C-alpha positions in Angstrom: 112.4 111.8 81.9 109.1 110.0 82.8 107.9 107.1 80.8 105.0 104.7 80.5 105.8 101.1 80.1 103.0 98.6 79.6 103.4 94.8 79.3 101.3 91.7 79.2 102.2 88.2 80.3 100.7 84.8 80.8 100.6 83.5 84.3 102.9 80.6 84.9 100.6 77.8 86.0 103.3 76.1 88.1 102.4 78.5 90.8 99.2 77.1 92.3 97.8 79.9 94.5 96.7 82.8 92.3 95.4 84.9 95.2 98.7 84.6 97.1 100.6 85.5 93.9 98.4 88.6 93.3 98.8 89.6 97.0 102.6 89.1 96.9 102.9 91.1 93.6 100.8 94.0 94.9 102.5 94.1 98.3 106.0 94.2 96.8 104.9 96.6 94.0 103.2 99.1 96.3 106.1 99.2 98.7 108.8 99.6 95.9 106.7 102.0 93.8 105.9 104.3 96.7 109.6 104.5 97.6 110.6 105.2 93.9 107.7 107.5 92.8 106.3 104.9 90.4 102.6 104.5 89.8 100.5 102.2 87.7 97.8 99.6 87.4 97.6 95.8 87.4 94.8 93.8 85.8 94.5 90.0 85.8 91.9 87.8 84.1 91.8 84.6 82.1 95.3 83.6 82.9 96.9 86.9 81.7 98.4 89.8 83.5 98.5 93.4 82.2 100.5 96.0 83.9 101.2 99.7 83.2 104.1 101.4 85.0 104.7 105.1 85.0 107.7 106.9 86.4 111.3 107.8 85.9 112.8 106.0 82.9 115.8 104.4 84.6 113.8 103.1 87.5 110.9 101.8 85.4 113.2 100.0 83.0 115.2 98.4 85.8 111.9 97.3 87.4 110.7 95.8 84.2 114.0 93.9 83.8 113.3 92.3 87.2 109.7 91.5 86.3 110.9 89.7 83.2 112.9 87.4 85.6 109.9 86.7 87.8 108.8 83.1 87.4 105.1 84.0 87.9 105.2 85.5 84.4 105.8 83.9 81.0 105.4 85.0 77.4 106.0 88.6 78.3 105.3 91.2 75.7 106.1 94.9 76.1 104.2 97.6 74.4 105.8 100.7 73.0 107.5 102.7 75.7 106.1 106.2 75.7 107.6 109.4 77.1 105.0 111.1 79.3 104.7 114.5 81.0 102.4 113.4 83.8 101.5 110.1 85.4 97.9 109.2 84.9 97.8 106.7 87.8 99.4 109.1 90.2 96.9 108.3 93.0 98.0 104.7 93.1 101.4 103.2 93.7 99.8 100.1 92.1 96.1 100.1 91.4 94.6 96.6 91.1 91.5 96.1 88.9 89.7 92.8 89.0 87.7 91.2 86.1 85.4 94.0 85.0 82.3 94.0 82.8 83.4 97.1 80.9 86.7 95.5 80.1 84.9 92.3 79.0 82.7 94.4 76.7 85.8 96.2 75.3 87.5 92.9 74.3 84.3 91.5 72.9 84.0 94.5 70.7 87.5 93.6 69.4 86.1 90.1 68.7 87.8 88.3 71.6 85.8 86.0 73.9 88.2 86.6 76.8 90.8 89.0 78.0 93.6 89.0 75.4 96.0 91.8 76.2 98.5 90.8 73.5 95.9 91.9 71.0 96.2 95.6 72.1 97.8 98.0 69.7 98.5 101.7 69.4 94.9 102.6 69.0 93.3 100.2 71.5 95.9 100.5 74.3 94.9 104.1 75.3 91.2 103.1 75.4 92.0 100.1 77.5 94.1 102.2 79.9 91.1 104.6 80.2 88.9 101.7 81.3 91.5 100.7 83.9 91.7 104.3 85.1 87.9 104.6 85.5 87.5 101.1 87.1 87.2 100.8 90.8 90.3 99.5 92.7 89.7 96.0 94.0 91.0 94.3 97.1 92.4 90.8 97.1 90.2 88.5 99.2 92.3 86.1 101.2 91.1 82.6 101.7 91.1 81.8 105.4 92.2 78.2 106.0 91.4 76.2 109.1 94.7 77.1 110.8 94.2 80.8 110.3 90.9 80.6 112.1 92.4 79.1 115.2 91.0 75.7 114.5 93.2 72.7 114.9 92.6 70.5 111.9 93.6 67.4 113.8 90.8 67.5 116.4 
């Protein structure tokens, strides 16, 4: 049986490098998900994560249990787990969507000044997922430090 499991969390601010955290999450997720026929989407803005996972029930639930232990996340809330016939995000082992004007407008219509995934409910979650589905996939831009450019910082 295939399910959809969506959750939101607050980013643990003890981890100082957001870009590295996002890159690590996406690298691990894409590898694991492609090997286990899981697909989904990750969105991050304003200190909050939102992720939707779609795939076989046992695998998705075990994956979510591991996510709940991940120190990069705190204040995790899970939305209603839904049985699905088909995966909507089947083209992506883990799509990543960056801050997006359509999503900003969506939350402003709900009277939130910033991304507030914990405010989603049974009516607004499907609309939000459609925005994520329609949004372009983003790439994480890595910062290049002096050492990574072949420059010795001591000279």
